[in-house]
Each structure stands twice: as C-alpha cells, then as structure tokens.
CHARMM internal coordinates of N, CA and C (Angstrom, degrees):
IC EDIT
DIST 1 N 1 CA 1.4461
DIST 1 CA 1 C 1.5211
ANGL 1 N 1 CA 1 C 111.43
DIST 1 C 2 N 1.3280
ANGL 1 CA 1 C 2 N 117.70
DIHE 1 N 1 CA 1 C 2 N -33.12
DIST 2 N 2 CA 1.4546
ANGL 1 C 2 N 2 CA 119.98
DIHE 1 CA 1 C 2 N 2 CA -179.89
DIST 2 CA 2 C 1.5218
ANGL 2 N 2 CA 2 C 111.67
DIHE 1 C 2 N 2 CA 2 C -65.39
DIST 2 C 3 N 1.3244
ANGL 2 CA 2 C 3 N 117.07
DIHE 2 N 2 CA 2 C 3 N -37.18
DIST 3 N 3 CA 1.4622
ANGL 2 C 3 N 3 CA 119.37
DIHE 2 CA 2 C 3 N 3 CA 178.15
DIST 3 CA 3 C 1.5215
ANGL 3 N 3 CA 3 C 110.71
DIHE 2 C 3 N 3 CA 3 C -65.16
DIST 3 C 4 N 1.3163
ANGL 3 CA 3 C 4 N 116.97
DIHE 3 N 3 CA 3 C 4 N -39.08
DIST 4 N 4 CA 1.4645
ANGL 3 C 4 N 4 CA 120.54
DIHE 3 CA 3 C 4 N 4 CA 179.09
DIST 4 CA 4 C 1.5128
ANGL 4 N 4 CA 4 C 110.15
DIHE 3 C 4 N 4 CA 4 C -64.63
DIST 4 C 5 N 1.3307
ANGL 4 CA 4 C 5 N 117.15
DIHE 4 N 4 CA 4 C 5 N -42.47
DIST 5 N 5 CA 1.4692
ANGL 4 C 5 N 5 CA 121.15
DIHE 4 CA 4 C 5 N 5 CA 178.79
DIST 5 CA 5 C 1.5287
ANGL 5 N 5 CA 5 C 110.14
DIHE 4 C 5 N 5 CA 5 C -62.58
DIST 5 C 6 N 1.3223
ANGL 5 CA 5 C 6 N 117.70
DIHE 5 N 5 CA 5 C 6 N -43.51
DIST 6 N 6 CA 1.4586
ANGL 5 C 6 N 6 CA 121.34
DIHE 5 CA 5 C 6 N 6 CA 179.08
DIST 6 CA 6 C 1.5191
ANGL 6 N 6 CA 6 C 111.69
DIHE 5 C 6 N 6 CA 6 C -63.63
DIST 6 C 7 N 1.3217
ANGL 6 CA 6 C 7 N 116.81
DIHE 6 N 6 CA 6 C 7 N -37.60
DIST 7 N 7 CA 1.4573
ANGL 6 C 7 N 7 CA 121.54
DIHE 6 CA 6 C 7 N 7 CA 178.29
DIST 7 CA 7 C 1.5272
ANGL 7 N 7 CA 7 C 110.24
DIHE 6 C 7 N 7 CA 7 C -62.67
DIST 7 C 8 N 1.3131
ANGL 7 CA 7 C 8 N 117.21
DIHE 7 N 7 CA 7 C 8 N -47.68
DIST 8 N 8 CA 1.4740
ANGL 7 C 8 N 8 CA 120.28
DIHE 7 CA 7 C 8 N 8 CA -179.04
DIST 8 CA 8 C 1.5137
ANGL 8 N 8 CA 8 C 111.86
DIHE 7 C 8 N 8 CA 8 C -71.71
DIST 8 C 9 N 1.3276
ANGL 8 CA 8 C 9 N 117.08
DIHE 8 N 8 CA 8 C 9 N -29.83
DIST 9 N 9 CA 1.4534
ANGL 8 C 9 N 9 CA 119.84
DIHE 8 CA 8 C 9 N 9 CA 177.49
DIST 9 CA 9 C 1.5386
ANGL 9 N 9 CA 9 C 109.37
DIHE 8 C 9 N 9 CA 9 C -64.93
DIST 9 C 10 N 1.3324
ANGL 9 CA 9 C 10 N 116.26
DIHE 9 N 9 CA 9 C 10 N -39.58
DIST 10 N 10 CA 1.4649
ANGL 9 C 10 N 10 CA 120.51
DIHE 9 CA 9 C 10 N 10 CA 177.26
DIST 10 CA 10 C 1.5187
ANGL 10 N 10 CA 10 C 110.13
DIHE 9 C 10 N 10 CA 10 C -61.68
DIST 10 C 11 N 1.3139
ANGL 10 CA 10 C 11 N 118.09
DIHE 10 N 10 CA 10 C 11 N -45.36
DIST 11 N 11 CA 1.4680
ANGL 10 C 11 N 11 CA 121.31
DIHE 10 CA 10 C 11 N 11 CA -179.41
DIST 11 CA 11 C 1.5160
ANGL 11 N 11 CA 11 C 112.22
DIHE 10 C 11 N 11 CA 11 C -68.61
DIST 11 C 12 N 1.3290
ANGL 11 CA 11 C 12 N 117.28
DIHE 11 N 11 CA 11 C 12 N -27.51
DIST 12 N 12 CA 1.4640
ANGL 11 C 12 N 12 CA 120.69
DIHE 11 CA 11 C 12 N 12 CA 174.42
DIST 12 CA 12 C 1.5174
ANGL 12 N 12 CA 12 C 110.20
DIHE 11 C 12 N 12 CA 12 C -64.45
DIST 12 C 13 N 1.3222
ANGL 12 CA 12 C 13 N 117.01
DIHE 12 N 12 CA 12 C 13 N -46.92
DIST 13 N 13 CA 1.4712
ANGL 12 C 13 N 13 CA 120.43
DIHE 12 CA 12 C 13 N 13 CA -179.71
DIST 13 CA 13 C 1.5241
ANGL 13 N 13 CA 13 C 110.80
DIHE 12 C 13 N 13 CA 13 C -67.94
DIST 13 C 14 N 1.3093
ANGL 13 CA 13 C 14 N 117.93
DIHE 13 N 13 CA 13 C 14 N -35.40
DIST 14 N 14 CA 1.4583
ANGL 13 C 14 N 14 CA 120.36
DIHE 13 CA 13 C 14 N 14 CA 175.32
DIST 14 CA 14 C 1.5288
ANGL 14 N 14 CA 14 C 109.85
DIHE 13 C 14 N 14 CA 14 C -64.65
DIST 14 C 15 N 1.3262
ANGL 14 CA 14 C 15 N 117.11
DIHE 14 N 14 CA 14 C 15 N -39.04
DIST 15 N 15 CA 1.4514
ANGL 14 C 15 N 15 CA 120.75
DIHE 14 CA 14 C 15 N 15 CA 176.85
DIST 15 CA 15 C 1.5269
ANGL 15 N 15 CA 15 C 111.93
DIHE 14 C 15 N 15 CA 15 C -62.48
DIST 15 C 16 N 1.3237
ANGL 15 CA 15 C 16 N 117.82
DIHE 15 N 15 CA 15 C 16 N -40.92
DIST 16 N 16 CA 1.4598
ANGL 15 C 16 N 16 CA 119.97
DIHE 15 CA 15 C 16 N 16 CA 176.78
DIST 16 CA 16 C 1.5266
ANGL 16 N 16 CA 16 C 111.51
DIHE 15 C 16 N 16 CA 16 C -64.70
DIST 16 C 17 N 1.3248
ANGL 16 CA 16 C 17 N 116.73
DIHE 16 N 16 CA 16 C 17 N -38.39
DIST 17 N 17 CA 1.4669
ANGL 16 C 17 N 17 CA 119.77
DIHE 16 CA 16 C 17 N 17 CA 178.29
DIST 17 CA 17 C 1.5265
ANGL 17 N 17 CA 17 C 110.51
DIHE 16 C 17 N 17 CA 17 C -66.46
DIST 17 C 18 N 1.3224
ANGL 17 CA 17 C 18 N 117.47
DIHE 17 N 17 CA 17 C 18 N -41.41
DIST 18 N 18 CA 1.4610
ANGL 17 C 18 N 18 CA 120.89
DIHE 17 CA 17 C 18 N 18 CA 177.74
DIST 18 CA 18 C 1.5192
ANGL 18 N 18 CA 18 C 110.35
DIHE 17 C 18 N 18 CA 18 C -63.36
DIST 18 C 19 N 1.3379
ANGL 18 CA 18 C 19 N 117.48
DIHE 18 N 18 CA 18 C 19 N -41.44
DIST 19 N 19 CA 1.4561
ANGL 18 C 19 N 19 CA 121.14
DIHE 18 CA 18 C 19 N 19 CA 178.56
DIST 19 CA 19 C 1.5206
ANGL 19 N 19 CA 19 C 111.65
DIHE 18 C 19 N 19 CA 19 C -63.90
DIST 19 C 20 N 1.3283
ANGL 19 CA 19 C 20 N 116.75
DIHE 19 N 19 CA 19 C 20 N -32.88
DIST 20 N 20 CA 1.4482
ANGL 19 C 20 N 20 CA 119.99
DIHE 19 CA 19 C 20 N 20 CA 178.60
DIST 20 CA 20 C 1.5307
ANGL 20 N 20 CA 20 C 111.30
DIHE 19 C 20 N 20 CA 20 C -72.22
DIST 20 C 21 N 1.3105
ANGL 20 CA 20 C 21 N 116.98
DIHE 20 N 20 CA 20 C 21 N -38.87
DIST 21 N 21 CA 1.4569
ANGL 20 C 21 N 21 CA 120.64
DIHE 20 CA 20 C 21 N 21 CA -179.37
DIST 21 CA 21 C 1.5280
ANGL 21 N 21 CA 21 C 113.42
DIHE 20 C 21 N 21 CA 21 C -78.37
DIST 21 C 22 N 1.3315
ANGL 21 CA 21 C 22 N 116.69
DIHE 21 N 21 CA 21 C 22 N -36.25
DIST 22 N 22 CA 1.4610
ANGL 21 C 22 N 22 CA 121.20
DIHE 21 CA 21 C 22 N 22 CA -178.67
DIST 22 CA 22 C 1.5265
ANGL 22 N 22 CA 22 C 108.19
DIHE 21 C 22 N 22 CA 22 C -144.13
DIST 22 C 23 N 1.3269
ANGL 22 CA 22 C 23 N 115.71
DIHE 22 N 22 CA 22 C 23 N 110.11
DIST 23 N 23 CA 1.4570
ANGL 22 C 23 N 23 CA 121.19
DIHE 22 CA 22 C 23 N 23 CA -171.71
DIST 23 CA 23 C 1.5335
ANGL 23 N 23 CA 23 C 111.34
DIHE 22 C 23 N 23 CA 23 C -61.82
DIST 23 C 24 N 1.3346
ANGL 23 CA 23 C 24 N 117.85
DIHE 23 N 23 CA 23 C 24 N -45.66
DIST 24 N 24 CA 1.4637
ANGL 23 C 24 N 24 CA 120.20
DIHE 23 CA 23 C 24 N 24 CA -177.19
DIST 24 CA 24 C 1.5362
ANGL 24 N 24 CA 24 C 111.94
DIHE 23 C 24 N 24 CA 24 C -67.09
DIST 24 C 25 N 1.3208
ANGL 24 CA 24 C 25 N 116.21
DIHE 24 N 24 CA 24 C 25 N -39.93
DIST 25 N 25 CA 1.4694
ANGL 24 C 25 N 25 CA 119.00
DIHE 24 CA 24 C 25 N 25 CA 178.89
DIST 25 CA 25 C 1.5303
ANGL 25 N 25 CA 25 C 110.32
DIHE 24 C 25 N 25 CA 25 C -64.36
DIST 25 C 26 N 1.3115
ANGL 25 CA 25 C 26 N 117.36
DIHE 25 N 25 CA 25 C 26 N -40.12
DIST 26 N 26 CA 1.4529
ANGL 25 C 26 N 26 CA 120.79
DIHE 25 CA 25 C 26 N 26 CA 176.46
DIST 26 CA 26 C 1.5143
ANGL 26 N 26 CA 26 C 112.19
DIHE 25 C 26 N 26 CA 26 C -64.52
DIST 26 C 27 N 1.3437
ANGL 26 CA 26 C 27 N 116.25
DIHE 26 N 26 CA 26 C 27 N -38.05
DIST 27 N 27 CA 1.4526
ANGL 26 C 27 N 27 CA 120.62
DIHE 26 CA 26 C 27 N 27 CA 178.31
DIST 27 CA 27 C 1.5186
ANGL 27 N 27 CA 27 C 111.11
DIHE 26 C 27 N 27 CA 27 C -63.92
DIST 27 C 28 N 1.3239
ANGL 27 CA 27 C 28 N 116.38
DIHE 27 N 27 CA 27 C 28 N -44.68
DIST 28 N 28 CA 1.4744
ANGL 27 C 28 N 28 CA 120.87
DIHE 27 CA 27 C 28 N 28 CA 179.65
DIST 28 CA 28 C 1.5295
ANGL 28 N 28 CA 28 C 110.45
DIHE 27 C 28 N 28 CA 28 C -65.64
DIST 28 C 29 N 1.3421
ANGL 28 CA 28 C 29 N 116.81
DIHE 28 N 28 CA 28 C 29 N -42.33
DIST 29 N 29 CA 1.4668
ANGL 28 C 29 N 29 CA 120.46
DIHE 28 CA 28 C 29 N 29 CA 178.03
DIST 29 CA 29 C 1.5303
ANGL 29 N 29 CA 29 C 110.75
DIHE 28 C 29 N 29 CA 29 C -63.29
DIST 29 C 30 N 1.3170
ANGL 29 CA 29 C 30 N 116.75
DIHE 29 N 29 CA 29 C 30 N -39.73
DIST 30 N 30 CA 1.4617
ANGL 29 C 30 N 30 CA 120.77
DIHE 29 CA 29 C 30 N 30 CA 177.68
DIST 30 CA 30 C 1.5196
ANGL 30 N 30 CA 30 C 112.16
DIHE 29 C 30 N 30 CA 30 C -62.79
DIST 30 C 31 N 1.3319
ANGL 30 CA 30 C 31 N 116.02
DIHE 30 N 30 CA 30 C 31 N -41.45
DIST 31 N 31 CA 1.4718
ANGL 30 C 31 N 31 CA 119.41
DIHE 30 CA 30 C 31 N 31 CA 176.95
DIST 31 CA 31 C 1.5210
ANGL 31 N 31 CA 31 C 110.52
DIHE 30 C 31 N 31 CA 31 C -63.13
DIST 31 C 32 N 1.3234
ANGL 31 CA 31 C 32 N 116.25
DIHE 31 N 31 CA 31 C 32 N -44.50
DIST 32 N 32 CA 1.4756
ANGL 31 C 32 N 32 CA 119.80
DIHE 31 CA 31 C 32 N 32 CA 179.78
DIST 32 CA 32 C 1.5261
ANGL 32 N 32 CA 32 C 110.71
DIHE 31 C 32 N 32 CA 32 C -60.92
DIST 32 C 33 N 1.3144
ANGL 32 CA 32 C 33 N 116.85
DIHE 32 N 32 CA 32 C 33 N -40.12
DIST 33 N 33 CA 1.4511
ANGL 32 C 33 N 33 CA 120.66
DIHE 32 CA 32 C 33 N 33 CA -179.49
DIST 33 CA 33 C 1.5347
ANGL 33 N 33 CA 33 C 110.87
DIHE 32 C 33 N 33 CA 33 C -72.85
DIST 33 C 34 N 1.3346
ANGL 33 CA 33 C 34 N 117.24
DIHE 33 N 33 CA 33 C 34 N -35.72
DIST 34 N 34 CA 1.4654
ANGL 33 C 34 N 34 CA 120.56
DIHE 33 CA 33 C 34 N 34 CA -179.78
DIST 34 CA 34 C 1.5263
ANGL 34 N 34 CA 34 C 112.33
DIHE 33 C 34 N 34 CA 34 C -69.48
DIST 34 C 35 N 1.3157
ANGL 34 CA 34 C 35 N 117.16
DIHE 34 N 34 CA 34 C 35 N -24.18
DIST 35 N 35 CA 1.4615
ANGL 34 C 35 N 35 CA 120.30
DIHE 34 CA 34 C 35 N 35 CA 178.51
DIST 35 CA 35 C 1.5240
ANGL 35 N 35 CA 35 C 113.15
DIHE 34 C 35 N 35 CA 35 C -72.78
DIST 35 C 36 N 1.3393
ANGL 35 CA 35 C 36 N 116.78
DIHE 35 N 35 CA 35 C 36 N -18.55
DIST 36 N 36 CA 1.4618
ANGL 35 C 36 N 36 CA 120.12
DIHE 35 CA 35 C 36 N 36 CA 175.11
DIST 36 CA 36 C 1.5306
ANGL 36 N 36 CA 36 C 107.49
DIHE 35 C 36 N 36 CA 36 C -82.21
DIST 36 C 37 N 1.2899
ANGL 36 CA 36 C 37 N 116.06
DIHE 36 N 36 CA 36 C 37 N 127.34
DIST 37 N 37 CA 1.4728
ANGL 36 C 37 N 37 CA 120.29
DIHE 36 CA 36 C 37 N 37 CA -173.35
DIST 37 CA 37 C 1.5173
ANGL 37 N 37 CA 37 C 113.29
DIHE 36 C 37 N 37 CA 37 C -62.97
DIST 37 C 38 N 1.3128
ANGL 37 CA 37 C 38 N 117.86
DIHE 37 N 37 CA 37 C 38 N -31.94
DIST 38 N 38 CA 1.4636
ANGL 37 C 38 N 38 CA 120.17
DIHE 37 CA 37 C 38 N 38 CA -176.93
DIST 38 CA 38 C 1.5266
ANGL 38 N 38 CA 38 C 113.37
DIHE 37 C 38 N 38 CA 38 C -83.56
DIST 38 C 39 N 1.3439
ANGL 38 CA 38 C 39 N 118.36
DIHE 38 N 38 CA 38 C 39 N -9.19
DIST 39 N 39 CA 1.4566
ANGL 38 C 39 N 39 CA 120.52
DIHE 38 CA 38 C 39 N 39 CA -177.22
DIST 39 CA 39 C 1.5292
ANGL 39 N 39 CA 39 C 111.50
DIHE 38 C 39 N 39 CA 39 C -130.63
DIST 39 C 40 N 1.3170
ANGL 39 CA 39 C 40 N 115.71
DIHE 39 N 39 CA 39 C 40 N 33.05
DIST 40 N 40 CA 1.4569
ANGL 39 C 40 N 40 CA 121.19
DIHE 39 CA 39 C 40 N 40 CA -178.37
DIST 40 CA 40 C 1.5264
ANGL 40 N 40 CA 40 C 111.85
DIHE 39 C 40 N 40 CA 40 C -63.68
DIST 40 C 41 N 1.3378
ANGL 40 CA 40 C 41 N 118.00
DIHE 40 N 40 CA 40 C 41 N -41.80
DIST 41 N 41 CA 1.4654
ANGL 40 C 41 N 41 CA 121.35
DIHE 40 CA 40 C 41 N 41 CA -177.68
DIST 41 CA 41 C 1.5314
ANGL 41 N 41 CA 41 C 111.30
DIHE 40 C 41 N 41 CA 41 C -64.44
DIST 41 C 42 N 1.3070
ANGL 41 CA 41 C 42 N 117.08
DIHE 41 N 41 CA 41 C 42 N -41.69
DIST 42 N 42 CA 1.4674
ANGL 41 C 42 N 42 CA 119.83
DIHE 41 CA 41 C 42 N 42 CA 179.13
DIST 42 CA 42 C 1.5198
ANGL 42 N 42 CA 42 C 110.76
DIHE 41 C 42 N 42 CA 42 C -64.57
DIST 42 C 43 N 1.3206
ANGL 42 CA 42 C 43 N 117.00
DIHE 42 N 42 CA 42 C 43 N -42.00
DIST 43 N 43 CA 1.4599
ANGL 42 C 43 N 43 CA 121.39
DIHE 42 CA 42 C 43 N 43 CA 178.78
DIST 43 CA 43 C 1.5069
ANGL 43 N 43 CA 43 C 112.23
DIHE 42 C 43 N 43 CA 43 C -62.40
DIST 43 C 44 N 1.3318
ANGL 43 CA 43 C 44 N 116.56
DIHE 43 N 43 CA 43 C 44 N -42.66
DIST 44 N 44 CA 1.4692
ANGL 43 C 44 N 44 CA 120.46
DIHE 43 CA 43 C 44 N 44 CA 178.81
DIST 44 CA 44 C 1.5196
ANGL 44 N 44 CA 44 C 110.34
DIHE 43 C 44 N 44 CA 44 C -65.39
DIST 44 C 45 N 1.3198
ANGL 44 CA 44 C 45 N 117.57
DIHE 44 N 44 CA 44 C 45 N -38.82
DIST 45 N 45 CA 1.4649
ANGL 44 C 45 N 45 CA 121.15
DIHE 44 CA 44 C 45 N 45 CA 178.78
DIST 45 CA 45 C 1.5300
ANGL 45 N 45 CA 45 C 110.24
DIHE 44 C 45 N 45 CA 45 C -62.79
DIST 45 C 46 N 1.3209
ANGL 45 CA 45 C 46 N 117.84
DIHE 45 N 45 CA 45 C 46 N -40.65
DIST 46 N 46 CA 1.4650
ANGL 45 C 46 N 46 CA 121.00
DIHE 45 CA 45 C 46 N 46 CA 179.42
DIST 46 CA 46 C 1.5205
ANGL 46 N 46 CA 46 C 110.52
DIHE 45 C 46 N 46 CA 46 C -69.21
DIST 46 C 47 N 1.3292
ANGL 46 CA 46 C 47 N 117.60
DIHE 46 N 46 CA 46 C 47 N -38.96
DIST 47 N 47 CA 1.4694
ANGL 46 C 47 N 47 CA 121.33
DIHE 46 CA 46 C 47 N 47 CA 177.35
DIST 47 CA 47 C 1.5298
ANGL 47 N 47 CA 47 C 109.88
DIHE 46 C 47 N 47 CA 47 C -62.38
DIST 47 C 48 N 1.3229
ANGL 47 CA 47 C 48 N 116.75
DIHE 47 N 47 CA 47 C 48 N -46.45
DIST 48 N 48 CA 1.4677
ANGL 47 C 48 N 48 CA 120.32
DIHE 47 CA 47 C 48 N 48 CA 179.99
DIST 48 CA 48 C 1.5254
ANGL 48 N 48 CA 48 C 110.95
DIHE 47 C 48 N 48 CA 48 C -62.38
DIST 48 C 49 N 1.3445
ANGL 48 CA 48 C 49 N 117.14
DIHE 48 N 48 CA 48 C 49 N -43.21
DIST 49 N 49 CA 1.4560
ANGL 48 C 49 N 49 CA 120.57
DIHE 48 CA 48 C 49 N 49 CA 178.07
DIST 49 CA 49 C 1.5251
ANGL 49 N 49 CA 49 C 110.30
DIHE 48 C 49 N 49 CA 49 C -62.22
DIST 49 C 50 N 1.3193
ANGL 49 CA 49 C 50 N 119.13
DIHE 49 N 49 CA 49 C 50 N -40.50
DIST 50 N 50 CA 1.4607
ANGL 49 C 50 N 50 CA 122.21
DIHE 49 CA 49 C 50 N 50 CA 179.34
DIST 50 CA 50 C 1.5215
ANGL 50 N 50 CA 50 C 110.93
DIHE 49 C 50 N 50 CA 50 C -61.45
DIST 50 C 51 N 1.3365
ANGL 50 CA 50 C 51 N 116.10
DIHE 50 N 50 CA 50 C 51 N -44.34
DIST 51 N 51 CA 1.4676
ANGL 50 C 51 N 51 CA 120.11
DIHE 50 CA 50 C 51 N 51 CA -179.78
DIST 51 CA 51 C 1.5277
ANGL 51 N 51 CA 51 C 110.67
DIHE 50 C 51 N 51 CA 51 C -65.54
DIST 51 C 52 N 1.3378
ANGL 51 CA 51 C 52 N 117.04
DIHE 51 N 51 CA 51 C 52 N -46.19
DIST 52 N 52 CA 1.4653
ANGL 51 C 52 N 52 CA 120.33
DIHE 51 CA 51 C 52 N 52 CA -179.67
DIST 52 CA 52 C 1.5314
ANGL 52 N 52 CA 52 C 110.43
DIHE 51 C 52 N 52 CA 52 C -62.81
DIST 52 C 53 N 1.3117
ANGL 52 CA 52 C 53 N 117.17
DIHE 52 N 52 CA 52 C 53 N -44.91
DIST 53 N 53 CA 1.4617
ANGL 52 C 53 N 53 CA 121.55
DIHE 52 CA 52 C 53 N 53 CA -179.24
DIST 53 CA 53 C 1.5445
ANGL 53 N 53 CA 53 C 110.45
DIHE 52 C 53 N 53 CA 53 C -64.85
DIST 53 C 54 N 1.3194
ANGL 53 CA 53 C 54 N 117.18
DIHE 53 N 53 CA 53 C 54 N -37.87
DIST 54 N 54 CA 1.4697
ANGL 53 C 54 N 54 CA 120.80
DIHE 53 CA 53 C 54 N 54 CA 176.91
DIST 54 CA 54 C 1.5250
ANGL 54 N 54 CA 54 C 111.20
DIHE 53 C 54 N 54 CA 54 C -63.34
DIST 54 C 55 N 1.3340
ANGL 54 CA 54 C 55 N 117.11
DIHE 54 N 54 CA 54 C 55 N -41.17
DIST 55 N 55 CA 1.4628
ANGL 54 C 55 N 55 CA 120.67
DIHE 54 CA 54 C 55 N 55 CA 177.88
DIST 55 CA 55 C 1.5319
ANGL 55 N 55 CA 55 C 110.40
DIHE 54 C 55 N 55 CA 55 C -65.45
DIST 55 C 56 N 1.3212
ANGL 55 CA 55 C 56 N 116.78
DIHE 55 N 55 CA 55 C 56 N -41.68
DIST 56 N 56 CA 1.4755
ANGL 55 C 56 N 56 CA 120.23
DIHE 55 CA 55 C 56 N 56 CA 178.07
DIST 56 CA 56 C 1.5224
ANGL 56 N 56 CA 56 C 110.30
DIHE 55 C 56 N 56 CA 56 C -62.11
DIST 56 C 57 N 1.3296
ANGL 56 CA 56 C 57 N 118.29
DIHE 56 N 56 CA 56 C 57 N -45.70
DIST 57 N 57 CA 1.4579
ANGL 56 C 57 N 57 CA 120.93
DIHE 56 CA 56 C 57 N 57 CA 179.66
DIST 57 CA 57 C 1.5153
ANGL 57 N 57 CA 57 C 111.57
DIHE 56 C 57 N 57 CA 57 C -64.22
DIST 57 C 58 N 1.3256
ANGL 57 CA 57 C 58 N 117.75
DIHE 57 N 57 CA 57 C 58 N -39.89
DIST 58 N 58 CA 1.4636
ANGL 57 C 58 N 58 CA 121.24
DIHE 57 CA 57 C 58 N 58 CA 177.87
DIST 58 CA 58 C 1.5306
ANGL 58 N 58 CA 58 C 110.26
DIHE 57 C 58 N 58 CA 58 C -62.66
DIST 58 C 59 N 1.3274
ANGL 58 CA 58 C 59 N 116.84
DIHE 58 N 58 CA 58 C 59 N -43.85
DIST 59 N 59 CA 1.4598
ANGL 58 C 59 N 59 CA 120.95
DIHE 58 CA 58 C 59 N 59 CA 178.27
DIST 59 CA 59 C 1.5127
ANGL 59 N 59 CA 59 C 112.27
DIHE 58 C 59 N 59 CA 59 C -63.91
DIST 59 C 60 N 1.3415
ANGL 59 CA 59 C 60 N 117.05
DIHE 59 N 59 CA 59 C 60 N -41.56
DIST 60 N 60 CA 1.4545
ANGL 59 C 60 N 60 CA 120.52
DIHE 59 CA 59 C 60 N 60 CA 178.39
DIST 60 CA 60 C 1.5411
ANGL 60 N 60 CA 60 C 111.64
DIHE 59 C 60 N 60 CA 60 C -64.56
DIST 60 C 61 N 1.3209
ANGL 60 CA 60 C 61 N 116.19
DIHE 60 N 60 CA 60 C 61 N -41.51
DIST 61 N 61 CA 1.4715
ANGL 60 C 61 N 61 CA 118.29
DIHE 60 CA 60 C 61 N 61 CA 179.92
DIST 61 CA 61 C 1.5252
ANGL 61 N 61 CA 61 C 110.96
DIHE 60 C 61 N 61 CA 61 C -67.13
DIST 61 C 62 N 1.3228
ANGL 61 CA 61 C 62 N 117.36
DIHE 61 N 61 CA 61 C 62 N -37.01
DIST 62 N 62 CA 1.4651
ANGL 61 C 62 N 62 CA 120.79
DIHE 61 CA 61 C 62 N 62 CA 176.75
DIST 62 CA 62 C 1.5196
ANGL 62 N 62 CA 62 C 110.40
DIHE 61 C 62 N 62 CA 62 C -65.76
DIST 62 C 63 N 1.3395
ANGL 62 CA 62 C 63 N 116.82
DIHE 62 N 62 CA 62 C 63 N -42.55
DIST 63 N 63 CA 1.4508
ANGL 62 C 63 N 63 CA 122.29
DIHE 62 CA 62 C 63 N 63 CA -179.46
DIST 63 CA 63 C 1.5289
ANGL 63 N 63 CA 63 C 111.09
DIHE 62 C 63 N 63 CA 63 C -64.36
DIST 63 C 64 N 1.3221
ANGL 63 CA 63 C 64 N 116.99
DIHE 63 N 63 CA 63 C 64 N -41.16
DIST 64 N 64 CA 1.4575
ANGL 63 C 64 N 64 CA 120.88
DIHE 63 CA 63 C 64 N 64 CA 179.98
DIST 64 CA 64 C 1.5275
ANGL 64 N 64 CA 64 C 109.84
DIHE 63 C 64 N 64 CA 64 C -66.95
DIST 64 C 65 N 1.3341
ANGL 64 CA 64 C 65 N 118.32
DIHE 64 N 64 CA 64 C 65 N -41.14
DIST 65 N 65 CA 1.4723
ANGL 64 C 65 N 65 CA 122.03
DIHE 64 CA 64 C 65 N 65 CA 177.56
DIST 65 CA 65 C 1.5267
ANGL 65 N 65 CA 65 C 110.34
DIHE 64 C 65 N 65 CA 65 C -62.84
DIST 65 C 66 N 1.3238
ANGL 65 CA 65 C 66 N 116.61
DIHE 65 N 65 CA 65 C 66 N -39.63
DIST 66 N 66 CA 1.4553
ANGL 65 C 66 N 66 CA 121.16
DIHE 65 CA 65 C 66 N 66 CA -174.82
DIST 66 CA 66 C 1.5283
ANGL 66 N 66 CA 66 C 111.30
DIHE 65 C 66 N 66 CA 66 C -67.77
DIST 66 C 67 N 1.3054
ANGL 66 CA 66 C 67 N 118.30
DIHE 66 N 66 CA 66 C 67 N -36.92
DIST 67 N 67 CA 1.4499
ANGL 66 C 67 N 67 CA 122.38
DIHE 66 CA 66 C 67 N 67 CA -176.37
DIST 67 CA 67 C 1.5295
ANGL 67 N 67 CA 67 C 113.69
DIHE 66 C 67 N 67 CA 67 C -101.58
DIST 67 C 68 N 1.2828
ANGL 67 CA 67 C 68 N 117.94
DIHE 67 N 67 CA 67 C 68 N 16.10
DIST 68 N 68 CA 1.4437
ANGL 67 C 68 N 68 CA 121.78
DIHE 67 CA 67 C 68 N 68 CA 179.16
DIST 68 CA 68 C 1.4777
ANGL 68 N 68 CA 68 C 112.21
DIHE 67 C 68 N 68 CA 68 C -94.06
END
COOR INIT
IC SEED 1 N 1 CA 1 C
IC BUILD
C-alpha cells in the first residue's frame, strides 16, 4: 500500500506542476483525477489550484496592461 500511495503522491505533484504551467491542462487533469473515487481529494486540490492560479495570472496580465 505504501508504494501505491507514493505513486499517486508523485502524480499529484506532477498535476500541480502541470496546473502551474498550463491552467486548462491542470483543470482537465484535476477533473480526471477527481472522477476516480480513491483520489477525489487530490483531484479537487488540483482543480482549486488551477482556478486560483488562473485568477492570479488574469490579474497580473490586467495589471501589466494597465501600467504599460
């Protein structure tokens, strides 16, 4: 069981990295992970991070446009 947990923990961190680099890809990966009953919490965490990161990027792009 520990090996299985370590395997999914690795994919959780990869999912967060994907969500940081590409918001939509992270959102889709989070949905796919949330649909698995045993990894619902990890998927929801990735979805939430994708949404928060998307809002931050949108705000930064608006701020940069405003002061340019």
